[in-house]
N, C-alpha and C positions, 0 to 999 in steps of 0.2 A: 543493410544496403548502403553502398558508398554514395557519397555526394556526387553531384554533377561535375563534369570536367570541361575544360576549355582547350581547344586545339586550333592552332593557326594553320591555315592552308595557303601557302604562298603562290603567287603567279610566277610564270617563267617566260623568258624571251628566247626565241631561236636566233642564234648567230650563225648564219649559213644554214641552208636546208636543201640538201640534194635529194631528190626523189628518184629512186631507181625503178626498174621495171617491176610490174606486178608479179608476185611470187605464186607458186602453185597453190598455196593456202588462201589466196585471194587478197593478201596484204601486199602493199608496196614496201620495199626496203627503203630506208632513209639513212642519211648521214647528216648529223647536225651537232652543234654545241647548244645545250640547254643551260640557261643561266637564270637563277632565281632573282627576283627583284622585290622591292619592299612593299608591294601591294599585296594584301592578304584578305581572303575570306576568313571567317572565324566560325567554328562549330562549338556549340554548347550542347553537351551530350549528357542526358540524365537517365540513369537506369530505371526501369519499370519493374513492377512485381511480377508481371507475366513474362513468358518467354516468347521468342519468335515473332516479335512485334517491333516495327520500326516506324515511328510517327515523325513526320518531317514538317517543320514550320519554317517559312521564309517570308518575311514582310516585304522584301525588296522586289520580288518577282514571283510569278506563278510558275512553279516547277511542273514539268510534265509528270504524269502519273508514274511513268517509268523514267527514272533519272539515275545518275551515277551513284547517288547515295543509296537508293533502294536496291540498285543492282549489286553494289558492294555488300550490303547487308544480306541479301538473298544468297549470294555466292558463298558468303561466310557460313550461313545457316546450312547450306547444302553440304559444304565440306565437313562441318561438325555435326552432321546428323540432326539438325534442327534444335540442338540443345544450346542455344545462344540466348543470353539475357535480352529481354526487350529493352528498347531505348527510345527516348524522345529526343530528336535532334532539332535544335533551333539554329538555322543557318543565317549568319549575318553576311549578306552577299555584297561584296565590293568589286570583285573581278567580273567584268562584263561577260555575258554569255555570247558565244560565237565570236570571240575576239582573238583567238589564236594564242591565248595566254594560259591555257590549260586549267582553267578554274574548276570545271566539273571533275576532272581527273584528280586535281589536288584535293578537292573536297572528299573524294572517295578514299584517297590515301589517308586523309586526316581521320575519317571514320574508322579505318582499320587500326590506326594508332589508338584511338579512343577505346575500341573494343578490347585491344590488348591491355590497356590500363584498367579496364573493368574486369580483367581476369580471364579473358578468352585466350587460350594458348595458341596464338597464331604464330607459327614458325615462319622463317623467311620463305621456305618453299610454299607454305600455305598462302602467304601474302601474294606471292607471284601467281599462284593459281587463281586467286581472286582477281588480281589485276588483269589477267588474260581474258577474264569474262566481262570486264568493265570497259577498258580502253587502253590503248597503247601507251599514252602518256603517264598512266598510273605507275608504271615501273620506275620512271624517273623520280616521281614524288615519294615513292617508298624509300628511296635512298637519301632523301632530304631530311629525314627525321632528326629533329634537334639541331639543325644547322640553319642559321639565318642567311648565310651567303654560301651558295653551293652551285657548282658548275660540273658538267659531265659531257663527255663525248657519247652520243647516243646513236646506235646502229640497229640493224635488223628491222623489225616492225616497231621498235622502241624498247624491246626487252633487254637489249645489250647496253648496259649503262656503265661507263667507265669514268669514275670521278676524276676530275683534274683540279689543280690548284686554282681556286677562283680569284679573279682580280678584285681589288678593293678600291680601284681608282676610277670606276666607271660611274658617270652621272647620267641619268636617263630622263627623258620626257616621253610619256605615253600619250598618244592622241587617239581618241575614239571617234571614228567617222560616223557613228550612228547607224551602221548597217551590220547585219549578222551574216557571217560567211559560213556556209555549210562545208564541213570537211569532206564528206563523200562527194559532193558536187565539185569541190576543188580538185580532188584526185581525178574525177571523171574528165574535167576540163583539160588536165595535163595529158591524160590518155588520148583524148580527142585531138589535141593539138599535135601530138607526136604521130598519131596515125595519119594526119593530113599533111605532115611535112614531106615534101618531095625533094628529090635530088640531094638528100641528106644521108650520106653513107656513114655517119658517125654512129657507132654502137656505144650508147651511153654507159653501159656496164664495162666497156673496154677502155674508157678514157683513162689516161695516165694520171690517176688521182687517188691518193690514199686518204682514208678518213683522218689519219693523224695530221695531215696537212692543215686541217681546220684548227687544231691546237697551235700549230706554228703561226697561223694568221692571228689567232687570239692573243698571242704574246707580243705581237708587233705594236708600235704606236697606233692609236686609233685612226689617225689620218691615213695610215697605210693599209687599213683593213680592205680585203678584197672578197668579203663574204658575198654570197649570192643565194637568194631564196627562190627556188624553182616555182613556187606558188605565186610570187608577186605579180608577174606579168599577166598571168591568166585571170587572177582574181581582180586585179586593178582594171583590167579590160572590161570586166562585167560590172564593177562598181566604181563609177567615176568619182565618188566621194573619197575612195581610197587613193586614187591617183592625185586628187587635189590635196589631200592630207600629206602625201609624200612630197609634193612640190612645195607645200608650205613649210614643212619641217626642213627641207633642204635650204629654203630661203633664210632660215635663222642662222645659218652657218654651222649646223651640226657637223661634227667630224665624220659621222656615219649615220645613215638612216636606212630603214627598210621596213617591211611588214613582218610581223611575227607569225610563225606557223602558217596555217591556211587562212589567216586573216580573222578579223579585219583591223586589229590594232596596228597602228604605225608608231615606230619609236625612233628617237634620235639620241645620239650619244655625244656627250660634251666633256671637255677636259677640266672644267672648273665650275664652281658654284655661281660665279658672276655670269658666265655665258649661259648656264642653265636658267638662271633667274630671268635674264633678258629674253631668252627664247620663250619661256612660259608667258611672259608679259605680252609678247608678240602674238602667240597662238591662242591664248585663253579667251580672247574676245570672239574668236571664230569657232573654236572647237572645245569640246570637253577634254580636259587634259589632267594629267597627274605628273608632277615632277618628283623624282626620287634621287 
């Protein structure tokens, strides 16, 4: 039996997030740039003598009985007919839950990588089948394997992932407002808002906008970024902590700031280490922060 292995599970930031109308399969289409950042969970995966068992330990939080790790393992066992080695997973949780940073999805992808290293013959096609049963962000994290800095244009429900050359000049501060935002609720709020909008004859799917425009914005100087996250206004309206965090990050002179994903993490982007340090000094007394 092989020794246990360790796999890092990075967080991601959304730069621009356009939510399209709901599709026939019940999912909304999206257009976004996903960018990994240096905040990571870590999985320690140890093989067990028995098969078809996944034991999960996490000291930092109480995981629900049904979670992304158990879902990924169960989907893998289903695809491989139940002949999957048992594992004990110790999750070192650093990415906040409900923060829009993709932590649960990244953990699921990391477990898939671990099972592959333990000898399970998970092909790219099988990995995508597992991802489809766990969560839309898992597709992106599957593409991150072995890459510390990774960015991609993400479309569809999240399954269309086109890697792009990542920038290495971005300095980030993450602010955690202390609230957990529900992704299904955030999508529902967008649907409700659009249904209530009157005298608005704009067809969102007909707007003259190409997904590749996001990459063009990404290449510009940070001060010229015109990214927009469709979730920000509806989620910040529900959670005033997020609105205050956005205002506070703007007050530090961040070249760009927004909410990541469906929330609740707020981030700022800076051009150099001195501005990042000053911003962290200003914000850390009021908020839980991470500078990267």
